[in-house]
NUKOL-931312 format. One record per atom (N, C-alpha, C, O): x, y, z; residue in one letter. Coordinates in steps of 0.02 Angstrom, whole numbers, plus 50000, padded with zeros to 5 digits. Atoms other than C-alpha are relative to their C-alpha. Last residue first. Layout:
N
XYZA/...
//
This chain:
381
499455001949954K/535015328657144K/500104992550000K/500544989950034K/500195004349943P/533965332756991P/500614998150041P/501154997050014P/499465004849989F/534585347156882F/499834995850061F/499944998050118F/500045003149933T/533185357356809T/500534994750005T/500654990949959T/499545005549986F/533405369656664F/499874997350072F/499815001250119F/499905000749927E/531975380356604E/500424993850012E/500244988349992E/499835006749979I/532045385856423I/500144999950075I/500525003950101I/500605004249999D/531115401156363D/500144992950023D/499684988850026D/500464997349950M/532525413156408M/499384995750007M/499074995550060M/499825002849934M/533755402156313M/499525002450054M/499424998950104M/500215007049997A/532895405956148A/500124997050069A/499734993050093A/500735000149999E/533035424656176E/499744992850005E/499254991550041E/500234997749934N/534865422856222N/499244999850006N/498974997950058N/499845005349952I/535225412256067I/499745001950069I/499444997850104I/500465005550013L/534345424755953L/500104994450051L/499614991550075L/500664997849977T/535295439256031T/499494994449991T/499084993250036T/500005000049926K/536965430256012K/499315001850027K/499064998750075K/500005007149980T/536595426655828T/499964999550076T/499594995450103T/500675002550011E/536135444855799E/499934992850022E/499434990750051E/500434997349947E/537765450255881E/499284997549993E/498944996050042E/499835003549938N/538755438655768N/499565002350057N/499344998350099N/500285006750006A/537865445055613A/500134996050064A/499714992150085A/500734999449991N/538235462755669N/499674993149996N/499204991750034N/500134998349930F/540085458555692F/499255000350014F/499014997650064F/499865006049961A/540185449855523A/499855001150073A/499584996750107A/500535004950015E/539335464455438E/500094993750041E/499614990950067E/500614997649967K/540495476855523K/499434995049991K/499064993550038K/499905001149928Q/542005466555470Q/499395002250040Q/499184998950087Q/500065007249987N/541375465855291N/500074998450074N/499704994250101N/500725001550003I/541115484755292I/499894992650014I/499414990750048I/500304997049940I/542925487255350I/499254998450003I/498994996650056I/499825004349943S/543545475055217S/499695002650065S/499474998650106S/500425005950005I/542605484755081I/500134995350059I/499664992450087I/500674997949980R/543455500855140R/499514994149997R/499094993450042R/499984998849927R/545165492555132R/499315001950026R/499104999650079R/500025006649968Q/544775485754958Q/500005000750076Q/499674996950111Q/500675002850008V/544345503254899V/499944993350035V/499444992050070V/500454996049958E/545955510554970E/499284997349997E/498944996850048E/499875001949931S/546995496554894S/499535003650048S/499295000750096S/500315006649990L/546195499454725L/500084997750072L/499624995050102L/500724998849997L/546665517854735L/499624993550013L/499154993350052L/500124996649936Q/548465513054776Q/499255001350009Q/498985000350063Q/499965004949945P/548515500354633P/499865003050068P/499564999850111P/500605004349998L/547855513954516L/500044994650053L/499544993450088L/500284999949932K/549265525854563K/499374995750005K/499054995550058K/499555003849956T/550305521554408T/499754999950072T/500014996250113T/500125007250004I/548805526654303I/500464995950045I/500294990450064I/499325002449988E/548845544554361E/499984992450004E/499864989550057E/499945005649952L/547195548754280L/500724997950007L/501054996149958L/499964997149933K/547155565854196K/500114994650054K/500324996250110K/499364996449997A/547555558154026A/500115003150069A/500685003950091A/499485004849981F/546135545754055F/500695003450006F/501115001350045F/500115002049930Q/544895560154055Q/500544995250023Q/500804995850079Q/499864994349957E/545605567753895E/499934998250074E/500345000250115E/499274999250000K/545655550953806K/500205005750047K/500705005250084K/499735005349959M/543845547953857M/500765000650005M/501054999750059M/500174998649930E/543295564753790E/500324994950046E/500584996550099E/499604994449976D/544235562053626D/499885001550073D/500345002950111D/500174993850033D/543505544753596D/500395005750033D/500755004650082D/500394995049964G/544425529253654G/499825006049958G/500185007849912G/500725000750010F/544945514853541F/499595005750031F/499025006750012F/500185003050064T/546815517053512T/499255000349988T/499035002149934T/499734995850054R/547365529253649R/499834997349931R/499865000949881R/500444994250010V/546195520353769V/500245004149942V/499835006949904V/500375001050062I/547255504753744I/499495005549986I/499205005849932I/499594998850059N/548535510453872N/499604999649935N/499745003249888N/499684993349998A/547365512754020A/500395001549937A/500375007149912A/500184996150059M/546255497853975M/500395006649994M/500315010149944M/499915003850061N/546945484554093N/499905004249937N/500195002749885N/499315002750004K/547215495554243K/500134996649934K/500664997549903K/499564994350018A/545595505054207A/500734997749996A/501105000149953A/500064998950072S/544645488554207S/500465005649977S/500775005149924S/499685005850032E/545275484454381E/499995000849925E/500494999649891E/499274999049993L/544815502054437L/500394994349969L/500914995449938L/499814994550046A/543055500054367A/500755001250003A/501075002449951A/499995002850067Q/542865483154455Q/500225005249948Q/500585003749901Q/499425004450004K/543355491054620K/500064997049930K/500614996849901K/499424995750005L/542105505054593L/500644995849993L/501094997549955L/500014997250068D/540725492554559D/500615004349988D/500915004149935D/499815005550045L/541225483254718L/499995002249928L/500425000149888L/499275001049996L/541185499654814L/500244994449955L/500784994949926L/499704994250033V/539415503654755V/500764999249999V/501095000649948V/500115000950072A/538845486054801A/500325005749961A/500615004649907A/499465004250026K/539625488154974K/499944999049925K/500444998349890K/500315004750046D/538495502855015D/500564995849967D/500944998449925D/500215006049963E/539235511255169E/499694994649955E/499584989049977E/500455004250041E/540235524955082E/499854993550038E/500314989850056E/500674999849971T/540935536955212T/499504995749962T/498914995449979T/499975001949930S/542775533255179S/499314999950034S/499224996850085S/500295006749992I/542485533354991I/499964997850073I/499674992750089I/500665000650030E/542695552154973E/499684993150012E/499084992750024E/500474996449958S/544155553455094S/499284999149975S/498824998350014S/500085003949939S/545125540055001S/499495003250046S/499094999750077S/500375006150019F/544845549154836F/499864995850062F/499294993550072F/500704997950006E/545395565554915E/499564994049982E/499004993350007E/500244998149934E/547015557454970E/499275001949999E/498884999750041E/500115006049959A/547315548254804A/499715001850069A/499284998150094A/499704998349936N/547095563854696N/499834994450050N/499264993750071N/499314997650011D/546785561554509D/500345002150065D/500885005050064D/499555005550016Y/545255550354535Y/500735002249990Y/501184998049986Y/499394996250012T/544235563454625T/500564995049988T/500974993650032T/499584998849941Y/542675552954606Y/500605004349980Y/500745005449921Y/500434996349953N/541265552654477N/500395001850063N/500155005750105N/499924992850010F/542605547954350F/499515004250039F/499505010350032F/499394997249969L/542725530454420L/500025007649996L/500245010850043L/499915001549928T/540935524754387T/500595003950030T/500505007750077T/500614999049961Q/540255530954220Q/500114999450075Q/499755002650114Q/500194992950003R/541965532954139R/499395001450044R/499375006550078R/499504996349963V/542555515854196V/499815007450003V/499855010550056V/500135001249929K/540925508154138K/500505003850044K/500325006450096K/500604996149982K/541155516353967K/499844999250075K/499655004050108K/499804993049997M/542935509553954M/499415004450022M/499495009050063M/499634999149938Q/542305492153996Q/500225007250009Q/500215009950065Q/500485000449944N/541005493253859N/500355001050067N/500095004550111N/500374993649998L/542325499353734L/499495000050057L/499405005150090L/499534994849976I/543445484453775I/499645006750007I/499735010150057I/499925001149929E/541975472553757E/500475005150031E/500365007550086E/500614997549967E/541565480353588E/500034999050076E/499795003250114E/499994992649996K/543375478153531K/499395002750037K/499455007350076K/500414996650049D/543335459553572D/500015007550010D/500005009950067D/500604996849974E/544745452553677E/499665004249946E/499985007849908E/499884992949988I/545975441853579I/499345003450020I/498835002349989I/499344998849971V/545985422853589V/500085007250021V/500335008650076V/499895004349942Q/544165418153561Q/500635002050037Q/500655002350099Q/500414997349945T/543815433053448T/500054995750063T/499914998150118T/499794993349982F/545285428453335F/499615002650060F/499905005350107F/499435000349954T/544905409853337T/500205006950024T/500395007850083T/499644993850017D/543175412153261D/500575000550050D/500495003250104D/499904994849950T/542585394253276T/500335006149970T/500685005749919T/499414996050016A/541835381453158A/500055006050046A/499555009150063A/499644998649938A/540535370853248A/500635004149987A/501045005050033A/500464996949952S/539245370653108S/500355002050064S/500115006350101S/500174993150019E/540595367652977E/499595003550053E/499705009450067E/500594999550042G/541265352153065G/499825007349987G/499985011750028G/500584997649962A/542425351053214A/499365000249960A/498815000049988A/500105003749938E/543775340253137E/499365001950036E/499004997650061E/500075007150015D/543695346052957D/499854995950063D/499474991150061D/500695001250021V/543385363953013V/499884992649987V/499344990050001V/500025006950025D/545025364653109D/499284998149983D/498954994650021D/500615003649980N/545215383453128N/499984993149967N/500114992449907N/499825005849959F/547035388753101F/499394996050023F/499474990850056F/499765005250045R/546635400352956R/500144993650038R/500164988150009R/500585003850023N/545635410353083N/500184994949946N/499764990649930N/500265004349947L/547225415653171L/499424995749976L/499374989949995L/499535005349985E/548055422153012E/499724995150053E/499774989150045E/499945004550057Q/546575432152948Q/500454994050017Q/500284988350002Q/500645003550009L/546155439853116L/500064994849945L/499854989049953L/500065005049946Y/547975444253148Y/499384995849990Y/499404989649994Y/499525005250018A/548085452952979A/500004994450052A/500044988550035A/500315003950053E/546485462453020E/500464994449977E/500234988949960E/500535004249970N/547245468053184N/499674995549948N/499544989649962N/499665005649967T/548805474053093T/499494995350032T/499574989250030T/499745004450052E/547745484652975E/500334993850031E/500244988250007E/500575003550030K/546765491953121K/500244995049947K/500004989449945K/500255005249954F/548345496353220F/499444995949967F/499434989849974F/500384997649943N/549185505753078N/499694994250038N/499704988450016N/500715001450007R/550565498452972R/499625002650061R/499875002650117R/500314995350046K/552265506852968K/499254998849991K/498905003249966K/500114993649967I/552935498353125I/499635005049955I/499335009849980I/500064995850059D/552735481153051D/499815006950024D/499225008750026D/499725003950056A/553365469153184A/499975004149935A/500435003849894A/499624995150039F/553045482253320F/500334996649941F/500834999049913F/499745002050065D/551635472553403D/500385005849967D/500085010949952D/499834993650033I/551225473653587I/500384998349937I/500884994649939I/499565000550058V/550325458653664V/500105006949970V/499625010549959V/499954994150043F/549545458253838F/500524998949945F/501074996349958F/499314999650022G/548865443953944G/500035005549948G/499535007249918G/499785000450070Y/547225447254030Y/500754998849995Y/501134999950042Y/500575001750042R/546235445854193R/500214998849927R/499874995149891R/499994996350064M/547705445254312M/499424997649956M/499284991749953M/500594995850011G/547175438454482G/500015004049936G/499555007949924G/500134995049947L/548895432354533L/499425004749983L/499495010849991L/499464998149954Y/549305423054370Y/499755005650046Y/499605011150022Y/500234996249941P/548205413554249P/500575001550047P/501024997350058P/500075004249941R/549145408154090R/499765004250059R/499995009850069R/500715000949980N/548775418053931N/499914995650061N/499354993450074N/500194995249947V/550475425953899V/499304998850027V/499025003250061V/499485000049947R/551325411753800R/499785004550058R/500015003550114R/500235003449940T/549665410053707T/500554998950052T/500434995650103T/500464995849962I/550175423253583I/499814996750067I/499755000050118I/499624994549969A/551665412853526A/499565004350044A/499755006050100A/499565002749948Q/550655396953498Q/500385005650036Q/500455005550097Q/500425002049943L/549305406353403L/500424997550058L/500304999450115L/500274993949970L/550575415053291L/499584998350061L/499665001550114L/499464996849962N/551525398953259N/499765006350035N/499985007850091N/499855004049940H/549915389953210H/500545003350043H/500475003650104H/500485005049976D/549345403753090D/500214996450064D/500184999450118D/500595002050037K/550845414753042K/499634994350035K/499944990350070K/500085007249996L/552145424853134L/499344998149967L/498895002249963L/500655002850017K/552725442353093K/500024992450007K/500494989249985K/500055002850067R/554225449253184R/499324996849990R/498974995150037R/499544996550045G/554645460253332G/500004997249930G/500325000049886G/499905003350064F/553135454953435F/500465004349956F/500275009849936F/499844995150052Y/553265460753616Y/500164996249935Y/500634992249933Y/499665003050057L/552395449653744L/500095005149945L/499605008249923L/499884994750049R/551925456353917R/500434997049944R/501014995549954R/500634996650016K/551125444454043K/500075005649949K/499595009049933K/499904996750064L/552465431454077L/499345003149978L/498884999549958L/499844992949987R/552165427654263R/500125003949935R/500135010049936R/500594996049984P/551265411354214P/500155007550011P/499725011749996P/499784995749945A/552835404154132A/499435004750017A/499355009949984A/500554998449955D/552455389454017D/500265003950060D/500555001050106D/499714996249945F/553615388053867F/499445002550045F/499055006950024F/499845004249942G/552935374153757G/500315003550059G/500495000350108G/500495005149983T/553025384353598T/500244996250062T/500834995550074T/500644997850028L/553885400753557L/499454995050012L/498864996750011L/500504998449949L/555295396653679L/499335002449972L/498915004850010L/500085004349942M/556625396553540M/499475002950048M/499345008950048M/500425005950015N/556465404553369N/499864995650060N/499394991650058N/500124999850072F/557095422253403F/499534994249981F/498954995349966F/499995006450036V/557135425953589V/499935001349925V/499745006749904V/499954998650071F/557475440153710F/500094993449963F/500554989649978F/499625004650042L/556865437153887L/499995002449928L/499485004849903L/500225000250070I/556315449954017I/500464995549960I/501074995349971I/500634996550011D/556355451754206D/499724999149929D/499114999049919D/499984997450069V/557685439254258V/499315002849984V/498814999549995V/499434995350001T/557875436854446T/500145002549930T/500565006949921T/500234993150014M/556145429054458M/500565005150006M/500435010850027M/499624995549955N/556855413154537N/499795007349993N/499885011250039N/500055001749929K/555515401954460K/500335005050046K/500025007550094K/500625003249979K/555105406554281K/499934999350075K/499405000750103K/500604996250020F/556435419354236F/499374997050031F/498975000550060F/499974993449968D/557895412454334D/499415004349981D/499195008650020D/500185000949930K/557385394854280K/499995006750037K/499555007950078K/500725001349999V/557415400154097V/499764999250072V/499235001750090V/500334993750016I/559145407754122I/499244999350003I/498885003550030I/499984996049939Q/559725391754209Q/499665006849989Q/499335009350034Q/500465003049952K/559155380954062K/499975004250064K/499435005050093K/500684998050022R/560035392553941R/499484997450049R/498995000850064R/500074992849986T/561635390354042T/499315002449980T/498995006250017T/500084999249927E/561425371354044E/499915007450018E/499515009050062E/500675002149980K/561145370653855K/499875001250074K/499325003450093K/500125007250006D/562685380753813D/499314998350029D/498975002750055D/499935003849938D/562775399453780D/499874992549988D/499644990549934D/499734995749947T/562145407853620T/499984996050066T/499454993750087T/499274999550006D/561945397153464D/500315004850051D/500885006950042D/499715006750005H/560175390853498H/500765000249996H/501094995450015H/499905001550070L/559625407953560L/500374993349996L/500744991550042L/500045007150015I/558895412153731I/500034999149924I/499534999949889I/500065001350072I/559375429253799I/500034992449988I/500454988950016I/499705006450017G/559085435453976G/499904998949925G/499435001549896G/500195003550061A/558765453154035A/500344993249996A/500884992150024A/499505005250014K/558795461454206K/499754995849942K/499194993149944K/500265006650015L/557765477454209L/500574995249984L/501034996949947L/500235001050069P/558545492454292P/499754992949990P/499814988750035P/499535003450045R/558595494154482R/499734999749929R/499124999749919R/499584995350037Y/557625507554574Y/500444996549949Y/500734999849906Y/500404996850052K/556165496754632K/500425004849957K/500195007249906K/499984992749995S/557385485454724S/499615003249943S/499695001349885S/500684997449992K/556805467354722K/499985007650004K/499455010650015K/500395001350060Y/558405460054650Y/499305002950004Y/498965003649954Y/500695000849978D/559435468354786D/499554999249939D/499385004149906D/500474997150047V/561215465354729V/499304998650025V/499114992850035V/500575004350018E/562385462354874E/499555003849952E/499425009749959E/500654997949973P/564005472054870P/499454995249979P/499484992149926P/500514999750052E/565635462554839E/499335002150030E/499104998950077E/500595004149988G/566955466754966G/499495000949945G/499375006449921G/500584998150041V/568695473054922V/499434995150013V/499514989050007V/500285005850035V/570025472055056V/499385002449962V/499045007149983V/500705000050023Y/571115486555112Y/499824993249971Y/500244989749942Y/500115002950066S/572705488055214S/499254999949984S/498835001050027S/499954994950052G/572945500155358G/499894997349930G/499845001249882G/499304999150018D/573355486955489D/500105005049943D/500655006049919D/499644996749945S/571625488955566S/500745001249983S/501045005950009S/499855004249942L/570775484655401L/500425003850051L/500675009250036L/499344998849971K/569995496855277K/500094995850063K/499674996050108K/500025000349927I/568515489955178I/500725000750027I/501164996850009I/499325000649973K/568315494754995K/499965000550077K/499695005350104K/499874996149940I/566555491054930I/500714998850025I/500934993150032I/499695003849945P/566305485354751P/500185004550059P/500375010350050P/499285000850006K/565185497054649K/500274995950059K/499994996150114K/499614997149945P/563315494254648P/500754998749990P/500944993449966P/499805004949949Q/562605490054476Q/500425003350055Q/500835007750040Q/500304998549935Y/561755504454387Y/500184994950054Y/499894994950108Y/499924993049982K/562795505054229K/499775001550071K/500055005850105K/499334999149971Q/562915486154222Q/500105007150024Q/500455008350074Q/499965003949937W/561035484354198W/500675001350034W/500705002650094W/500394996249951E/560965498254066E/500044996650069E/500095000050120E/499634993849986E/562375489953969E/499655004150053E/499975006950098E/499435001749957Q/561505473253986Q/500405006150018Q/500635006850075Q/500265001249933F/559865480253918F/500574998550048F/500575000750106F/500224993449975V/560775487453766V/499754999350072V/499915003450115V/499394996249981D/561685470753742D/499825006850028D/500135009250076D/499755002749936Y/560025461253746Y/500605004050023Y/500665005650082Y/500464997549949L/559355472353607L/500214997850069L/500205001750117L/499874992849992R/560925468853506R/499525003250050R/499725007650089R/499364998949965R/560845450053533R/500115007550014R/500325009350068R/500075002249930A/558995449153488A/500635001450040A/500605003950096A/500384994749966Q/559295459553331Q/499904998350073Q/499945002650116Q/499534994549988E/560655447053283E/499645005950034E/499935009250077E/499625001749940S/559445432553307S/500505005650016S/500655006850074S/499405004050016T/558275440853184T/500364998450065T/500255001750116T/500055001750071E/556505447653193E/500604996049976E/500534991849931E/499634995650046C/556455447153382C/499964997649928C/499824991749914C/499875004550056I/555135439353494I/500315004249944I/499965008149912I/499964996750066V/555285450053651V/500174994749948V/500694991549951V/499615003750050M/554705442653817M/499975003849934M/499455006549915M/500114998750071G/554075451353973G/500434995549957G/500914992549980G/499435000450047G/553865447754158G/499805001349928G/499215001449911G/500235001250068L/552665452654298L/500595000449951L/500985005149954L/499815006750022T/553495450854468T/499804998649928T/499994993449900T/499335000250030D/553505469554499D/500234993149980D/500794992349955D/499685006549991D/551625469854529D/500664999849963D/500684999549901D/499795000549929G/550555485354553G/500354993550015G/500274990750070G/500295006249972Q/549695482754384Q/500184999150073Q/499894994950107Q/500734999750009I/550005500854332I/499674994050033I/499154994650066I/500274995149953K/551765500554406K/499245000249996K/498905000550048K/499955002749932R/552195484254317R/499715004950051R/499375002850098R/500495005449994F/551565490954151F/500004997250070F/499464996050099F/500644996649991E/552595506854172E/499444994950011E/499004995950053E/500004997049933K/554175496554198K/499335003450015K/499075002750070K/500065005449951L/553765485854047L/499995002750071L/499625000350114L/500665003050002D/553415501053937D/499924994650053D/499404994450087D/500494995449971T/554955511053985T/499324996650006T/498984997250057T/499824998749930M/556165496753953M/499465004150035M/499215002350088M/500175006149963I/555255491653792I/500155000850075I/499764998850117I/500735000749997Y/555295509453723Y/499814994050044Y/499384994550087Y/500244995049953R/557125511853768R/499244999550008R/498985000250063R/499835002249932A/557555495453682A/499755004950052A/499495002950104A/500465005449983L/556635500753524L/500124997550071L/499654996250108L/500664996949991E/557565517253516E/499504994750022E/499094996050066E/499984995949939N/559235508553543N/499325003150016N/499115003350073N/499985004449941V/558855495053414V/499985004050065V/499625002250111V/500665003149992Y/558345507653280Y/499974995850063Y/499494996150101Y/500504994749991S/559865518753298S/499314997150013S/498954999450057S/499994997249932P/561025503753326P/499475005350012P/499185005650066P/499584993949995H/560485495753160H/499965002950071H/499435003050101H/499425001649956E/559805478053178E/500445006150010E/500935005950047E/500265001849934I/558065482753112I/500564997950048I/500434997250108I/500394994649970I/558825492152966I/499824998250072I/499965001950119I/499514994849981E/560215479952921E/499655006250028E/499965010350062E/499715001749936S/558915466052927S/500505005350023S/500605006350083S/500434997349947K/557985474852787K/500304998750068K/500235002850114K/500535004449977R/559455470952670R/499595003450056R/499845007850091R/499975001449929I/560475484652587I/499404995850021I/498834997250000I/500245006949992D/560835486052401D/500094997950072D/500574994450090D/499495005250003K/560995504852397K/499694993250009K/499104992650027K/499434997650039K/559915519952363K/500534994649990K/500894994549940K/500224998950069Q/558275512052415Q/500585002249956Q/500585001049896Q/500105006550031V/559085505052573V/499825000849926V/500054997049884V/499345002650017L/559725522252620L/499944993449963L/500334991949918L/499774995850055T/557945528952615T/500694997749976T/500824997649916T/500305002850061E/557425514252723E/500205004049938E/500285001249884E/499595005750019L/558645520152857L/499744996849935L/500134994449894L/499344997650019K/557825537152864K/500454994349977K/500824995049928K/500054996450064D/556075529752862D/500695002249976D/500865001449917D/500105005150052Y/556485517153001Y/500005003449931Y/500315000949884Y/499365003450008V/557185530853114V/499964995149942V/500414994749901V/499544995050028D/555605541253086D/500694996849987D/500994997949934D/500174999350071S/554485526153113S/500485004849966S/500685003749909S/499795006250034L/555365522353277L/499875000449925L/500284998349885L/499275000050002R/555175540553332R/500274993949964R/500744994449924R/499774994850046E/553345541253283E/500755000049994E/501025000749939E/500145002550067K/552975524653368K/500245005049947K/500515003149895K/499495005050017Y/553855530753525Y/499894997549929Y/500374996549892Y/499364996450008S/552785546553531S/500564995249981S/500984996949939S/499954995850060T/551185536753496T/500685003249991T/500965002949936T/500124993149978E/551365522753626E/500205004949944E/500735004149914E/499424996749970I/551415506453530I/499825007150018I/499475010549980I/499584996750049D/549705498653500D/500605003150037D/500575004350097D/499894992849991E/549015486453625E/500425002749943E/500874999349918E/499484997250044R/548275469253592R/500045007550012R/499535011050011R/500134993250025I/547305462153738I/500605002149958I/501175001849980I/499434995750016I/547335443253761I/499745006949979I/499245007549945I/500044996850065K/546055432153847K/500595004849992K/500915006750041K/500254993250001L/546605421553992L/499915002449929L/500234999849883L/499614995350041T/546815402754011T/499665006950002T/499085007550020T/499345002950010Y/546285389354134Y/500455004549958Y/501065004149963Y/499494996549961G/544815399454202G/500704997149992G/501154998950031G/499845004049941D/543465387354145D/500565003150042D/500735000550095D/500595000149955A/542745400354026A/500154996250064A/499894997950117A/500074993349970I/544465403353952I/499435000150050I/499505002750105I/499444999349954S/544735384653922S/499985006750035S/500135007150095S/500185003849940K/543005383253846K/500555000650053K/500405000950112K/500494996149962D/543445397253725D/499794996550063D/499664999750114D/499684994349968Y/545025388053673Y/499515004150042Y/499675006150098Y/500055000449927Y/544195371253642Y/500265006250036Y/500235006550097Y/500705001449983Y/543825373253457Y/499905000050076Y/499355001350100Y/500344993749986T/545545381353440T/499274999050019T/498975003350050T/500494998950052H/546375364453459H/499605006250017H/499375007050074H/500684999349975M/547865366253577M/499525001249942M/499625005949904M/
//
């Protein structure tokens, strides 16, 4: 896709903008700590970097972060169909992360059922796996050129894209281009990509899906760099892909701001959330419902709905861009209950819509009756 047309694609609703999130602070500290300890060993001996990022200590901590993050993301968005993908630094790291997810999956699988027959003998029955159970762990798939055969990989992709029985994919070089799965909304970068490859990878999460406003990217490729430094590296790489020769100097585009949501827009949305949502008892769903139950102004409710939608998207990024007061207010917000609050607001809007429709219908009836009173009907024999 030529970047000159990317902004038009967003405006037309064919693609979504991307929000970059930093890793949650406590996990980033633990990952950095593990990395530092392993790096110390590297300095003493002739050890490759791959031996750090493939080490069980690092892989296990990273896997726990991804598991927690994707589950939390689904709760915040109120949608368990949302999927994730991890672009790993090496194929071996992909295998080891996948193995950790598989171990967790197997740990929670239902045990076979023993059924006693009338003659006293037993038969073993296989329990059904409920893929939609909210208690189950995440089901992972791995796509590497030297893992499984082509048909197996094809089935894994189908299970992710169509059947939705795979929640997250681990990849290295495959599926970075041409992979179109609208439910993929959480992309984890485990390695650095440059210009065209970076743009292609990021745009795996920009397909419209069930009212989602954004796709989300989380970068742990360089855990030691801060968020601002990484953002600047993204800006440099993405803007190298501008095709000035084709579009001309006057039409040159800023690919970074086209693809990734602008910081100022994020801050504006946060301010609107603070101005609107925090006037209500947002940390108690019952009180919140009671407060909006008497609101008759639909415009007020629509503003509140928009604030809740923004809060869903900005809840994690507040820790990067928010001021101290905003961080404190968001800390009190039970972000996993945002879908419930949204549902309450939508229910109230629906009630007002029904009243408006009923009143409009009554007005129409009154107008018809008044008009009919002035008409005299005669029926000749």
